[in-house]
NUTOR-898785 format. One record per residue (C-alpha): x, y negated, z. Coordinates in nm, 2 decimals. Example, Ala and Ser with C-alpha at 12.3 -4.5 7.8 and 13.67 -1.06 7.14 Angstrom:
<atoms>
ATOM | 1.23 | 0.45 | 0.78
ATOM | 1.37 | 0.11 | 0.71
</atoms>
This chain:
<atoms>
ATOM | 11.81 | -11.60 | 4.21
ATOM | 11.81 | -11.73 | 3.85
ATOM | 12.06 | -11.97 | 3.71
ATOM | 11.83 | -12.28 | 3.70
ATOM | 11.74 | -12.24 | 4.07
ATOM | 12.11 | -12.21 | 4.17
ATOM | 12.19 | -12.52 | 3.98
ATOM | 11.89 | -12.70 | 4.14
ATOM | 12.00 | -12.61 | 4.49
ATOM | 12.36 | -12.72 | 4.42
ATOM | 12.23 | -13.06 | 4.30
ATOM | 12.01 | -13.09 | 4.61
ATOM | 12.29 | -13.01 | 4.84
ATOM | 12.53 | -13.25 | 4.66
ATOM | 12.27 | -13.53 | 4.70
ATOM | 12.22 | -13.47 | 5.07
ATOM | 11.86 | -13.36 | 5.06
ATOM | 11.92 | -13.05 | 5.27
ATOM | 11.85 | -13.21 | 5.60
ATOM | 12.05 | -13.15 | 5.91
ATOM | 11.73 | -13.04 | 6.09
ATOM | 11.76 | -12.70 | 5.93
ATOM | 12.09 | -12.65 | 6.12
ATOM | 11.93 | -12.73 | 6.46
ATOM | 11.56 | -12.63 | 6.46
ATOM | 11.35 | -12.70 | 6.76
ATOM | 11.40 | -12.44 | 7.03
ATOM | 11.75 | -12.35 | 6.94
ATOM | 12.09 | -12.47 | 7.06
ATOM | 12.14 | -12.82 | 6.91
ATOM | 12.28 | -13.16 | 7.00
ATOM | 12.25 | -13.28 | 7.36
ATOM | 12.01 | -13.54 | 7.48
ATOM | 12.10 | -13.89 | 7.36
ATOM | 12.05 | -14.26 | 7.45
ATOM | 11.87 | -14.44 | 7.17
ATOM | 11.95 | -14.81 | 7.16
ATOM | 11.68 | -15.04 | 7.01
ATOM | 11.78 | -15.41 | 6.97
ATOM | 11.53 | -15.68 | 7.04
ATOM | 11.52 | -16.05 | 6.96
ATOM | 11.30 | -16.22 | 7.22
ATOM | 11.29 | -16.03 | 7.54
ATOM | 11.09 | -16.22 | 7.79
ATOM | 10.72 | -16.19 | 7.83
ATOM | 10.45 | -16.43 | 7.70
ATOM | 10.35 | -16.68 | 7.96
ATOM | 9.99 | -16.80 | 7.96
ATOM | 9.96 | -17.18 | 7.89
ATOM | 9.91 | -17.39 | 8.20
ATOM | 9.56 | -17.54 | 8.24
ATOM | 9.51 | -17.89 | 8.11
ATOM | 9.53 | -18.16 | 8.38
ATOM | 9.21 | -18.33 | 8.47
ATOM | 9.10 | -18.68 | 8.58
ATOM | 8.92 | -18.76 | 8.90
ATOM | 8.60 | -18.72 | 8.72
ATOM | 8.69 | -18.36 | 8.64
ATOM | 8.72 | -18.42 | 8.27
ATOM | 9.05 | -18.36 | 8.08
ATOM | 9.23 | -18.68 | 7.97
ATOM | 9.23 | -18.78 | 7.61
ATOM | 9.50 | -18.59 | 7.42
ATOM | 9.81 | -18.78 | 7.32
ATOM | 9.91 | -18.70 | 6.97
ATOM | 10.26 | -18.57 | 6.95
ATOM | 10.45 | -18.40 | 6.68
ATOM | 10.49 | -18.02 | 6.74
ATOM | 10.85 | -17.93 | 6.80
ATOM | 11.00 | -17.69 | 6.55
ATOM | 10.99 | -17.32 | 6.66
ATOM | 11.33 | -17.21 | 6.77
ATOM | 11.48 | -16.92 | 6.57
ATOM | 11.46 | -16.58 | 6.73
ATOM | 11.76 | -16.50 | 6.94
ATOM | 11.91 | -16.16 | 7.02
ATOM | 11.77 | -16.03 | 7.34
ATOM | 11.87 | -15.73 | 7.56
ATOM | 11.88 | -15.38 | 7.41
ATOM | 11.62 | -15.13 | 7.49
ATOM | 11.80 | -14.81 | 7.59
ATOM | 11.59 | -14.50 | 7.57
ATOM | 11.67 | -14.15 | 7.71
ATOM | 11.54 | -13.91 | 7.46
ATOM | 11.60 | -13.57 | 7.29
ATOM | 11.80 | -13.49 | 6.98
ATOM | 11.71 | -13.68 | 6.67
ATOM | 11.52 | -13.47 | 6.42
ATOM | 11.52 | -13.64 | 6.08
ATOM | 11.19 | -13.78 | 5.95
ATOM | 11.13 | -13.72 | 5.58
ATOM | 10.78 | -13.85 | 5.49
ATOM | 10.55 | -14.13 | 5.58
ATOM | 10.21 | -14.26 | 5.47
ATOM | 9.95 | -14.52 | 5.58
ATOM | 9.58 | -14.44 | 5.59
ATOM | 9.37 | -14.64 | 5.35
ATOM | 9.23 | -14.86 | 5.63
ATOM | 9.58 | -14.92 | 5.77
ATOM | 9.49 | -14.80 | 6.12
ATOM | 9.69 | -14.48 | 6.12
ATOM | 10.05 | -14.40 | 6.01
ATOM | 10.14 | -14.03 | 5.93
ATOM | 10.50 | -13.93 | 5.98
ATOM | 10.63 | -13.60 | 5.87
ATOM | 10.93 | -13.42 | 6.03
ATOM | 11.02 | -13.07 | 6.15
ATOM | 10.71 | -12.84 | 6.16
ATOM | 10.46 | -13.11 | 6.24
ATOM | 10.31 | -13.45 | 6.14
ATOM | 10.28 | -13.74 | 6.39
ATOM | 9.97 | -13.96 | 6.36
ATOM | 10.05 | -14.30 | 6.51
ATOM | 9.75 | -14.51 | 6.62
ATOM | 9.84 | -14.86 | 6.50
ATOM | 9.53 | -15.01 | 6.67
ATOM | 9.59 | -14.87 | 7.02
ATOM | 9.97 | -14.89 | 6.98
ATOM | 10.05 | -14.53 | 7.07
ATOM | 10.10 | -14.17 | 6.94
ATOM | 9.75 | -14.06 | 6.86
ATOM | 9.79 | -13.69 | 6.76
ATOM | 10.03 | -13.42 | 6.64
ATOM | 9.91 | -13.23 | 6.33
ATOM | 10.03 | -12.89 | 6.20
ATOM | 10.23 | -12.77 | 6.51
ATOM | 10.23 | -12.39 | 6.48
ATOM | 10.09 | -12.40 | 6.13
ATOM | 10.37 | -12.58 | 5.94
ATOM | 10.68 | -12.35 | 5.93
ATOM | 10.95 | -12.58 | 5.79
ATOM | 11.03 | -12.94 | 5.71
ATOM | 10.75 | -13.17 | 5.60
ATOM | 10.86 | -13.33 | 5.27
ATOM | 10.56 | -13.54 | 5.19
ATOM | 10.24 | -13.66 | 5.35
ATOM | 9.93 | -13.81 | 5.20
ATOM | 9.58 | -13.91 | 5.32
ATOM | 9.28 | -13.82 | 5.11
ATOM | 9.09 | -14.12 | 4.96
ATOM | 8.81 | -14.09 | 5.23
ATOM | 9.06 | -14.06 | 5.51
ATOM | 8.91 | -13.75 | 5.64
ATOM | 9.20 | -13.52 | 5.56
ATOM | 9.58 | -13.51 | 5.57
ATOM | 9.78 | -13.34 | 5.29
ATOM | 10.13 | -13.21 | 5.38
ATOM | 10.40 | -13.07 | 5.16
ATOM | 10.67 | -12.85 | 5.30
ATOM | 10.96 | -12.62 | 5.23
ATOM | 11.34 | -12.59 | 5.24
ATOM | 11.58 | -12.58 | 4.95
ATOM | 11.64 | -12.21 | 5.03
ATOM | 11.29 | -12.07 | 5.02
ATOM | 10.94 | -12.11 | 4.89
ATOM | 10.72 | -12.40 | 5.01
ATOM | 10.36 | -12.49 | 4.99
ATOM | 10.09 | -12.75 | 5.05
ATOM | 9.86 | -12.75 | 5.35
ATOM | 9.55 | -12.98 | 5.41
ATOM | 9.42 | -13.05 | 5.76
ATOM | 9.09 | -13.20 | 5.87
ATOM | 9.10 | -13.52 | 6.07
ATOM | 9.10 | -13.61 | 6.35
ATOM | 9.12 | -13.26 | 6.50
ATOM | 9.39 | -13.11 | 6.27
ATOM | 9.20 | -12.79 | 6.17
ATOM | 9.34 | -12.62 | 5.86
ATOM | 9.12 | -12.68 | 5.56
ATOM | 9.32 | -12.56 | 5.26
ATOM | 9.65 | -12.38 | 5.20
ATOM | 9.82 | -12.37 | 4.85
ATOM | 10.11 | -12.13 | 4.83
ATOM | 10.17 | -12.11 | 4.45
ATOM | 10.50 | -12.31 | 4.46
ATOM | 10.81 | -12.10 | 4.45
ATOM | 11.02 | -12.37 | 4.61
ATOM | 11.00 | -12.67 | 4.84
ATOM | 10.73 | -12.92 | 4.75
ATOM | 10.90 | -13.26 | 4.76
ATOM | 10.64 | -13.51 | 4.64
ATOM | 10.26 | -13.55 | 4.62
ATOM | 10.01 | -13.78 | 4.44
ATOM | 9.64 | -13.79 | 4.42
ATOM | 9.44 | -13.89 | 4.10
ATOM | 9.25 | -14.22 | 4.14
ATOM | 8.92 | -14.04 | 4.19
ATOM | 9.08 | -13.82 | 4.46
ATOM | 8.99 | -13.49 | 4.30
ATOM | 9.33 | -13.38 | 4.16
ATOM | 9.64 | -13.33 | 4.37
ATOM | 9.98 | -13.30 | 4.21
ATOM | 10.29 | -13.17 | 4.38
ATOM | 10.65 | -13.17 | 4.25
ATOM | 10.86 | -12.87 | 4.34
ATOM | 11.23 | -12.77 | 4.36
ATOM | 11.15 | -12.47 | 4.13
ATOM | 11.14 | -12.72 | 3.84
ATOM | 10.76 | -12.72 | 3.81
ATOM | 10.47 | -12.96 | 3.89
ATOM | 10.16 | -12.80 | 4.03
ATOM | 9.81 | -12.95 | 4.00
ATOM | 9.52 | -12.85 | 4.22
ATOM | 9.15 | -12.93 | 4.22
ATOM | 9.05 | -13.03 | 4.57
ATOM | 8.67 | -12.99 | 4.52
ATOM | 8.72 | -12.64 | 4.38
ATOM | 9.01 | -12.55 | 4.61
ATOM | 9.22 | -12.39 | 4.34
ATOM | 9.52 | -12.44 | 4.11
ATOM | 9.44 | -12.61 | 3.78
ATOM | 9.77 | -12.59 | 3.60
ATOM | 10.14 | -12.55 | 3.64
ATOM | 10.35 | -12.79 | 3.43
ATOM | 10.69 | -12.64 | 3.34
ATOM | 10.91 | -12.87 | 3.14
ATOM | 11.21 | -12.96 | 3.36
ATOM | 11.53 | -12.77 | 3.41
ATOM | 11.59 | -12.89 | 3.77
ATOM | 11.37 | -12.98 | 4.07
ATOM | 11.07 | -13.22 | 4.01
ATOM | 11.16 | -13.49 | 4.27
ATOM | 10.87 | -13.73 | 4.20
ATOM | 10.54 | -13.76 | 4.02
ATOM | 10.28 | -14.03 | 3.97
ATOM | 9.93 | -14.06 | 3.82
ATOM | 9.85 | -14.36 | 3.60
ATOM | 9.59 | -14.61 | 3.74
ATOM | 9.32 | -14.48 | 3.51
ATOM | 9.39 | -14.12 | 3.59
ATOM | 9.45 | -14.02 | 3.23
ATOM | 9.82 | -13.95 | 3.26
ATOM | 10.07 | -13.79 | 3.50
ATOM | 10.44 | -13.86 | 3.50
ATOM | 10.69 | -13.61 | 3.64
ATOM | 11.05 | -13.71 | 3.72
ATOM | 11.33 | -13.46 | 3.77
ATOM | 11.69 | -13.43 | 3.89
ATOM | 11.76 | -13.32 | 3.53
ATOM | 11.76 | -13.69 | 3.44
ATOM | 11.43 | -13.68 | 3.25
ATOM | 11.07 | -13.81 | 3.29
ATOM | 10.78 | -13.65 | 3.11
ATOM | 10.43 | -13.80 | 3.06
ATOM | 10.14 | -13.55 | 3.05
ATOM | 9.78 | -13.60 | 2.93
ATOM | 9.55 | -13.50 | 3.21
ATOM | 9.27 | -13.39 | 2.98
ATOM | 9.49 | -13.13 | 2.80
ATOM | 9.79 | -13.10 | 3.04
ATOM | 10.01 | -13.13 | 2.73
ATOM | 10.30 | -13.37 | 2.69
ATOM | 10.17 | -13.71 | 2.56
ATOM | 10.27 | -13.71 | 2.19
ATOM | 10.29 | -14.09 | 2.20
ATOM | 10.55 | -14.09 | 2.48
ATOM | 10.85 | -13.88 | 2.42
ATOM | 11.05 | -13.75 | 2.71
ATOM | 11.25 | -14.03 | 2.87
ATOM | 11.61 | -13.97 | 2.94
ATOM | 11.79 | -14.17 | 3.21
ATOM | 12.15 | -14.19 | 3.33
ATOM | 12.13 | -14.00 | 3.66
ATOM | 11.91 | -13.76 | 3.86
ATOM | 11.57 | -13.93 | 3.93
ATOM | 11.47 | -13.94 | 4.30
ATOM | 11.16 | -14.15 | 4.27
ATOM | 10.92 | -14.25 | 3.99
ATOM | 10.62 | -14.49 | 3.99
ATOM | 10.40 | -14.49 | 3.68
ATOM | 10.22 | -14.81 | 3.57
ATOM | 10.01 | -14.89 | 3.27
ATOM | 10.11 | -15.24 | 3.15
ATOM | 9.91 | -15.28 | 2.83
ATOM | 9.88 | -15.15 | 2.48
ATOM | 10.13 | -15.17 | 2.20
ATOM | 9.97 | -15.19 | 1.86
ATOM | 10.27 | -15.15 | 1.62
ATOM | 10.21 | -14.83 | 1.44
ATOM | 9.86 | -14.78 | 1.59
ATOM | 9.71 | -14.82 | 1.93
ATOM | 9.90 | -14.65 | 2.21
ATOM | 9.95 | -14.68 | 2.58
ATOM | 10.25 | -14.85 | 2.73
ATOM | 10.40 | -14.74 | 3.06
ATOM | 10.65 | -14.89 | 3.30
ATOM | 10.86 | -14.64 | 3.50
ATOM | 10.98 | -14.77 | 3.83
ATOM | 11.28 | -14.56 | 3.89
ATOM | 11.53 | -14.48 | 4.17
ATOM | 11.81 | -14.26 | 4.06
ATOM | 12.10 | -14.15 | 4.26
ATOM | 12.37 | -13.90 | 4.34
ATOM | 12.73 | -13.83 | 4.24
ATOM | 12.67 | -13.98 | 3.89
ATOM | 12.54 | -14.32 | 3.99
ATOM | 12.36 | -14.53 | 4.25
ATOM | 12.12 | -14.71 | 4.02
ATOM | 11.78 | -14.88 | 4.04
ATOM | 11.60 | -14.90 | 3.71
ATOM | 11.28 | -15.07 | 3.59
ATOM | 11.20 | -14.97 | 3.23
ATOM | 10.93 | -14.89 | 2.99
ATOM | 10.90 | -14.56 | 2.79
ATOM | 11.15 | -14.52 | 2.51
ATOM | 10.91 | -14.59 | 2.22
ATOM | 10.84 | -14.95 | 2.31
ATOM | 11.08 | -15.16 | 2.10
ATOM | 11.28 | -15.46 | 2.24
ATOM | 11.21 | -15.73 | 2.33
ATOM | 10.89 | -15.58 | 2.47
ATOM | 11.07 | -15.32 | 2.67
ATOM | 11.22 | -15.49 | 2.98
ATOM | 11.48 | -15.22 | 3.07
ATOM | 11.65 | -15.34 | 3.38
ATOM | 11.93 | -15.16 | 3.57
ATOM | 12.14 | -15.26 | 3.87
ATOM | 12.40 | -15.07 | 4.06
ATOM | 12.36 | -15.04 | 4.44
ATOM | 12.71 | -15.10 | 4.57
ATOM | 12.65 | -14.91 | 4.89
ATOM | 12.42 | -14.62 | 4.96
ATOM | 12.23 | -14.37 | 4.75
ATOM | 11.87 | -14.48 | 4.68
ATOM | 11.63 | -14.22 | 4.82
ATOM | 11.28 | -14.36 | 4.79
ATOM | 11.11 | -14.68 | 4.66
ATOM | 10.79 | -14.88 | 4.69
ATOM | 10.68 | -15.13 | 4.42
ATOM | 10.44 | -15.40 | 4.52
ATOM | 10.27 | -15.71 | 4.37
ATOM | 10.36 | -16.04 | 4.53
ATOM | 10.14 | -16.13 | 4.83
ATOM | 10.10 | -16.48 | 4.68
ATOM | 9.84 | -16.42 | 4.41
ATOM | 9.95 | -16.72 | 4.22
ATOM | 10.28 | -16.54 | 4.16
ATOM | 10.11 | -16.25 | 3.97
ATOM | 10.41 | -16.22 | 3.75
ATOM | 10.65 | -16.13 | 4.03
ATOM | 10.69 | -15.79 | 4.20
ATOM | 10.87 | -15.67 | 4.50
ATOM | 11.08 | -15.35 | 4.51
ATOM | 11.18 | -15.19 | 4.84
ATOM | 11.45 | -14.92 | 4.83
ATOM | 11.54 | -14.67 | 5.10
ATOM | 11.91 | -14.60 | 5.10
ATOM | 12.16 | -14.37 | 5.26
ATOM | 12.36 | -14.67 | 5.40
ATOM | 12.09 | -14.69 | 5.68
ATOM | 11.91 | -14.99 | 5.52
ATOM | 11.60 | -15.08 | 5.32
ATOM | 11.68 | -15.32 | 5.04
ATOM | 11.42 | -15.56 | 4.90
ATOM | 11.44 | -15.69 | 4.54
ATOM | 11.23 | -15.93 | 4.34
ATOM | 11.15 | -15.83 | 3.98
ATOM | 11.09 | -16.15 | 3.78
ATOM | 11.18 | -16.27 | 3.44
ATOM | 11.32 | -15.92 | 3.35
ATOM | 11.56 | -15.94 | 3.64
ATOM | 11.60 | -15.75 | 3.97
ATOM | 11.74 | -15.97 | 4.23
ATOM | 11.84 | -15.87 | 4.58
ATOM | 11.63 | -16.07 | 4.83
ATOM | 11.70 | -15.91 | 5.17
ATOM | 11.85 | -15.61 | 5.34
ATOM | 11.64 | -15.47 | 5.63
ATOM | 11.86 | -15.32 | 5.90
ATOM | 11.79 | -15.13 | 6.22
ATOM | 11.81 | -14.76 | 6.13
ATOM | 12.12 | -14.57 | 6.24
ATOM | 12.10 | -14.29 | 5.97
ATOM | 11.98 | -14.23 | 5.62
ATOM | 11.64 | -14.39 | 5.54
ATOM | 11.45 | -14.10 | 5.37
ATOM | 11.10 | -14.23 | 5.30
ATOM | 10.90 | -14.55 | 5.26
ATOM | 10.53 | -14.63 | 5.25
ATOM | 10.33 | -14.96 | 5.22
ATOM | 9.99 | -15.04 | 5.36
ATOM | 9.71 | -15.08 | 5.11
ATOM | 9.70 | -15.45 | 5.16
ATOM | 10.08 | -15.47 | 5.09
ATOM | 10.15 | -15.65 | 5.41
ATOM | 10.33 | -15.38 | 5.61
ATOM | 10.61 | -15.14 | 5.52
ATOM | 10.71 | -14.82 | 5.71
ATOM | 11.05 | -14.66 | 5.69
ATOM | 11.13 | -14.32 | 5.82
ATOM | 11.49 | -14.22 | 5.89
ATOM | 11.73 | -13.95 | 5.98
ATOM | 11.77 | -14.11 | 6.32
ATOM | 11.43 | -13.98 | 6.42
ATOM | 11.27 | -14.32 | 6.43
ATOM | 11.01 | -14.51 | 6.22
ATOM | 11.05 | -14.89 | 6.16
ATOM | 10.74 | -15.10 | 6.08
ATOM | 10.81 | -15.42 | 5.88
ATOM | 10.61 | -15.73 | 5.82
ATOM | 10.63 | -15.80 | 5.45
ATOM | 10.51 | -16.16 | 5.47
ATOM | 10.85 | -16.25 | 5.61
ATOM | 11.03 | -15.91 | 5.61
ATOM | 11.07 | -15.91 | 5.99
ATOM | 11.08 | -15.60 | 6.21
ATOM | 10.74 | -15.55 | 6.37
ATOM | 10.82 | -15.24 | 6.58
ATOM | 11.02 | -14.92 | 6.62
ATOM | 10.82 | -14.59 | 6.68
ATOM | 10.99 | -14.29 | 6.84
ATOM | 10.89 | -13.94 | 6.96
ATOM | 11.10 | -13.91 | 7.27
ATOM | 11.14 | -13.53 | 7.25
ATOM | 11.08 | -13.30 | 6.95
ATOM | 10.76 | -13.10 | 6.97
ATOM | 10.61 | -13.31 | 7.26
ATOM | 10.36 | -13.58 | 7.32
ATOM | 10.62 | -13.82 | 7.46
ATOM | 10.65 | -14.14 | 7.27
ATOM | 10.77 | -14.50 | 7.27
ATOM | 10.68 | -14.81 | 7.07
ATOM | 10.91 | -15.12 | 7.10
ATOM | 10.83 | -15.44 | 6.91
ATOM | 11.09 | -15.66 | 6.76
ATOM | 11.02 | -15.91 | 7.05
ATOM | 11.08 | -15.65 | 7.31
ATOM | 10.73 | -15.57 | 7.42
ATOM | 10.68 | -15.20 | 7.46
ATOM | 10.43 | -14.92 | 7.53
ATOM | 10.53 | -14.56 | 7.62
ATOM | 10.40 | -14.24 | 7.76
ATOM | 10.72 | -14.21 | 7.97
ATOM | 10.82 | -14.54 | 8.14
ATOM | 11.10 | -14.38 | 8.33
ATOM | 11.28 | -14.32 | 8.00
ATOM | 11.32 | -14.69 | 7.93
ATOM | 11.60 | -14.91 | 8.05
ATOM | 11.74 | -15.24 | 7.95
ATOM | 12.10 | -15.35 | 7.87
ATOM | 12.15 | -15.72 | 7.90
ATOM | 12.45 | -15.94 | 7.94
ATOM | 12.24 | -16.21 | 8.11
ATOM | 12.26 | -16.17 | 8.49
ATOM | 12.00 | -16.44 | 8.53
ATOM | 11.73 | -16.24 | 8.36
ATOM | 11.52 | -16.10 | 8.64
ATOM | 11.44 | -15.73 | 8.62
ATOM | 11.07 | -15.81 | 8.69
ATOM | 11.05 | -16.00 | 8.37
ATOM | 11.19 | -15.71 | 8.18
ATOM | 10.94 | -15.48 | 8.35
ATOM | 10.66 | -15.72 | 8.24
ATOM | 10.75 | -15.65 | 7.88
ATOM | 10.55 | -15.32 | 7.91
ATOM | 10.23 | -15.45 | 7.74
ATOM | 10.02 | -15.21 | 7.53
ATOM | 9.78 | -15.48 | 7.42
ATOM | 10.05 | -15.70 | 7.26
ATOM | 10.21 | -15.39 | 7.11
ATOM | 9.88 | -15.30 | 6.94
ATOM | 9.84 | -15.65 | 6.80
ATOM | 10.19 | -15.64 | 6.66
ATOM | 10.14 | -15.30 | 6.49
ATOM | 9.83 | -15.43 | 6.33
ATOM | 10.04 | -15.70 | 6.17
ATOM | 9.91 | -15.99 | 6.39
ATOM | 10.13 | -16.27 | 6.50
ATOM | 10.16 | -16.30 | 6.87
ATOM | 10.27 | -16.61 | 7.07
ATOM | 10.64 | -16.66 | 7.10
ATOM | 10.77 | -16.53 | 7.42
ATOM | 10.87 | -16.78 | 7.69
ATOM | 11.23 | -16.81 | 7.79
</atoms>
């Protein structure tokens, strides 16, 4: 093993990216079965409205105008206690373009959650993926699923499966390390993968072959991103650098020198924000960065180094708790606030933090809680209204970004099986295994039949689709 790879592995281990799942793979002696506790906030079923009273003529009386009472705030309901197998960490998540399917990568397989029916739809790659899934991505047409895999100790690869059946379509084995990140060019023809061997690989999907290998980093390439016009590719590394490449030549962009940051980069999002004309026309990029590790717990938003102040809005904040592990950058849902962006950061303190970026400032807006272990991966739906977070506790949380409330928790009840559970924030649930669900409540007046009535797959499907359902009756 060469010196660079040894250093890379040491950094990976120090930053906690060697998941505990390697220590307890499926089918070997591991932790015992557990009870997963999922909190709810309104835990009594929706009651259909009573029919309107009628007059002797059979016609309803004229309505009496009355001000609508304010909606009561959600209150903590009973906990959903689920008997399930050991928690295998989840390390990758992605929405399909139409928002109807959520892909979640874990140990040796990808789960496809049906967000319309409110259930686990399929398991992809079982028996074909040999290690931990590090990244997942749907093709632009939604007909295929791309998976990246590998461990810090061995070579990885990229596998592509046809949907919905999961038949293997392509298999790229050129990487000499675990592939940790994926991105598709805007036209969907080029696939880029960042690898722990310090290289970025680019494949042509129509031609099913490797196009180029970009070797510029001394440590693992942890993240990469195509520009919106497809002319540039940025690669970010644990060596504290970011390089911008011209897609036409696959050479470093001579107008953007290598950017050096203060700590290992875990996540990078490349955006074109305009043209800077001083010294000739040139492209200006914004790098949305999450950097973390022993040397700093930082979130940065900055332009490339050659943009002079005051045009370069370099912004840096220190996360007091938790190492940032992934991030999502979104425009504000209110189109009139085009100048404001939202930044969601997955952290090792079991939370997802939301920040607003406005007036060259990053401001903490909210902290989303519910996971009981590190949050490894984030993904947003194409319309920017839902966020999915995947954690080391083996669960996926689905969030409503209009108000940053918890929509639902999705759990595979036993590794390598079709057993599943979906529990909404209000307590409605759907499951393949009703006997695994119990309720813990401190209210002796809450009848068990009302708790049993919370099993409602129709309402669960509506919640997963981001629809607002009527408030539950007390």
